[in-house]
N, C-alpha and C positions, 0 to 999 in steps of 0.2 A: 279030790280031783285036781290035777295040776292046771287044767284049763278051765276050771270053774270060774265064774265071775269074781267070787271072793278071793280065790287064789291069785288071779290076775291082778286084782286091785292091790293085794298085799305086796306082790312083786313090784308093781309100779310105784308104790309108796317107798319101798326100799331104794329103788332106782332114782327117785327124786333126790336122794342125798348123795348118791354115788356119781351121777352124771356130771355135776359141776367139777368134781375132782378129775374126771377124765378130760374135761375141757381145759382145765388149768394147765395141762401139758402144752397147750397151744401158746401160753405165755412164754415158755422156754423156747419154743420153736420160733416165735415171732422175734424175740430178742436176739436169737442166734443167727437168723437167716440173712440179715443185711451183710452184703459183701461175700456171701456164700452162694445164694441162689435167689433169683428174681421172684417177686411176689406171685405173678401169674403162673410161672413155671412150677413153683412150689405147690400152689393150689391145684394145678392140673395133675401133677404127679400124685398128690395126696388123694384126690377124688377118683383118679383112674385106678389106683391101687385098691381103694375102698370098693369101687364099683365091681372090679374083677372078683374080689373075695365074696362080696355080698351076692353078686350074680351067680357065682358057683353054688353058694349055699341054697339060694332060692331058685335054682335053674328050672325045676319042675313046675313051680308055680308061675314063673315068668313065661314059660312056654305055653302053659295052659291058658293064661290070661293075655296072651300077646295081642289078640285082636282088640280087646277092650282097652288095652294100654295104648295101642296105636291110635285109637279114636280120640284119645285125649292127650296125644303127644305134646301138644302146645302147652298143656298145664305143667308137664314135667320140664319143659324148657324154661318156663317162667320160674318154677320152683328152683331149678338149677341155677338160673341167673341170680336169684335172690340169695339162696343158701350157700352156693359154692363160689360164685364170682364176687358178689358184693360183700357177703359175710365171711368170705374166705380170703381171696386175693387182696381185697381192699383193706382188710384188717392188717395183713402183712405189710401192705404199702404204707399204712398209717404209722406202723411201728418204726419206720425210718425217720420220721420227723416229730413225733409226739411222744409223750411220756406214758409209762404204764399207769400212772395215777389218772391222767386225763382219759385214757382208754377205759379204765374201770369206772370212772365217774360218769362218763357219757353212756356207756353200755348199760349202766345200772338203771337207766330210764326205760329200757326196752320191755321189762315185765309189766310196767305200768301201762304202756301202750297195748300190750297183749291182753292184759286183764280188761282194760277199758274197751278194746275192740271186741273181745269175746262177749261182753255184756251188750254193747250197742249193735254189733253187727251179727253175731252168732246167736244171740238170745240166751246165753248161758246165765244161770242164776249166780248171784254174788251176794253173800250175806254181809251183815255189818261186821261179823267176826273176821271174815276174810279181808274186808276193807281195813280193819284195824291191823291185821297181820301184815298187809302191804305197807302201811305207814310205819309200823315198828321195824320191819325188815329194812325198809328204805333208810330209816334213821341209822340203823346199824351199818349199812353200806356206806353212807356218807361219812360216818365216824371212822371207818377203816380207810377209805380212800384219801381223807384229809388228815390222816394220822392223828386224829383226836384234836386237831387244831382247826376249829371251825372258821377262824378268820382267814385261813388259807384259801377259802373259796374265792375271795375277792382278788387273789393274787394269781389265779390261773391264767397262763398266757396261751391264747388260742393261736394255733399254727395250722398249716395245711393238713397235717395228719388229723387234727380234730374234726375237720370237715368230712374227711373220709369216714371217720367213726360215727359221726352224726347220721350220715347216709346208711351206714351198715346197721346202726341201731334201728332205724326205721324199717330197713329191709328185713331185719330179723323178725320184727313184729309181724310184717306182712307174710313172711315165710311160715311162721307159726300159725297164723290165722287162716291162711289159704289151705293148709293141710286139713284143717277142720271144715272149711267151707267147701272143699272139693273132696267128698268122701271117695274112698277107693276100695275095690274088692281085694286089693293086695294086702298081705300081711305087712308088718313093720319092716322086715328084712327085704322082701321083694320090692316094696315101695321105695325104700331108700336106695336100693340098687338102681331102680329106674330113674330116680331123681339124680343119682350120680351120673348116669348116662347123659341126661339133659345138661348137667353142669359141665361135663367134659366137652360136649359139643359147643357150649357157649364160651368156655375158656380157651379152646384151641387157637382161635385167631389171635387172641391177646398174648398167649404164650409163644406163638410163632413169631410175633413181632418182637418180643423181648429177646428171643434167641438170636435174631438178626442184628441186634444192637452191638456196637463195638465194645461198649463198657460192660457187657454181660460177663460175669465171672465164668471161667472154665468149669465144667462139671467135675465134681470131686466126690470122694467117698463121704465126706461130711454132708454134702448136699443129698446124697443118697439116703443117709441115715435120717436126715431131717424129713425127707419125703416119707420114708417108711414109718417113722415115729408118728408123724402127723396123720398118716393114713390109717394106722391101726388104732391109736388111742383116741384123740379127739375126732377122728374120722369115723371109722366103723363103730367103735365102742360108744362114744358119746351120742352120735346122731341116731344110732339104732335105739339106744335107751330112751332118748328124748321122744322119738317118734312113737315108741311103744307106750310111754307114759301119757302122751297126748291122746292116743287112741282110747286108752282105758279111763283116764281121769278128766280129760277136758283141758282146753287151752289155758283157762284162767288159773286153775289149780297148779298146773305144771309150770306156768310162768313164774310162780313164786320161788321155785327152786333155783332160778337164775341169780337170786340174791346171794346165794352161797359162792358165786363165782369169785368176787373180790377176796373173800375170806380164804377160799381154797388156793387162789392165786398167790396170796401172801404167804401161805404155808409152803407152797411149792417153791417160791422164790427163796424162802428161808432155808429149806432143806437142800435144794439143788444148786441155787445160785449164791448161797451164803449171805443173803440179805438179812438184816436184823429183824427180829420179831419183837414188836413192842406191845405195851399194855393196851394200845388202841385196838390191836387185833383181838385181844381177849375181851375188851369191853364191847367191841363191835359184834363179836360172836354171841355175847350175852343178849344182844338185841336181835340179831339175824336169826338165830336158831328158834326162839319162840315165835318169831314172826313167820318163819316158814311153816311151823306147826299150825298156826292159826289160819294162814292163807291157804293151806292145802286141805283144810277140813271141808267135808262135803257141805254144800249149801242146803238149807231146808227145802221142803217140797214147794213152798211158795216163795217167790223172790221177796227179799226184804229191802233191797235198794235197787 
C-alpha cells in the first residue's frame, strides 16, 4: 500500500537525502539576487507563487478544513513570519554582506537546536546513536565550511549579515519545532499552502516598502526567473518534502538531514557557479553521510539520553 506507515516512512527516508539538494538552489538565488531584486520582494514572489501552486493542488482539502484553519490563523502567521520572512527574506538580505562560508557555518547549528528542542520541549526520544550521528555530521559540516583548515575558524570576520543569519538559524529551529508542537489536520501540501498564505501577509508591508525605495532595481526578466526558480525548487519542492518528513519521522530525525546542506551547496556551486571542488568536500562527505545515517535511525522504545 502506497499510504501504509511503512511506505510513507520509506518515502520520507528517501526525501531526507533529496530535500537539501533542492534547498541548495537557494545558494545560487541568494548570490545572484543582489542588484537584481530586493530581498523581501524576492521572498514575497517566491512564496506567493508557491502558495498559489500548493493551494491549487490542495484546494479541496483547504476548503473542507477552512473553519479549523481560521480558528488557528495566528499560528500560520507565526509560522509564516519564521519560515518565509526571517528564514527567507533575511537570508537573502544577509547574502549582501556576508560570505557563503559564514552562512553555512552558522546555519549548521540549527539542527542541533532542533534536535535539542525536540527532546526537551516535544519529548521525542533521542538515542546515543543519534547523538553520535549529530556529532559526526557536525564535524563533517565544519570540515566542509572551513575548507579543511580548522584554524580558519579563528579568522572568521563577523559582519551585519552574520547577525541576520544567527536570527534566521534560531527562527528555523522554532519553525521546525512549532510545526510538531502545533499538530494540524491538514496534509503536508495543504499545510504548507496555508503557511505560505501567512508568510505572504507578513511579507507584504516589507516588500511594499522596498518597492518605494529609489535605489530599488527596475523589475527585469532575470528577477522573474529568480522568483520562479526560488518558488518552485527551494520553495514548493523543498518545503513540502521537509514538512512531509517531519510529519512522518519527527523533528529530531529530520533535523539531521540539514547537515547535507553545506555539502550539496558546495556541489551546486561547483557545477553551476564554477567554484572549485576540493578534497575537504570529499572528506566532509565521509563524515556527513554516515552521521546522517546514524542520526536518522529510529530511537529505541525507551529513551537512552
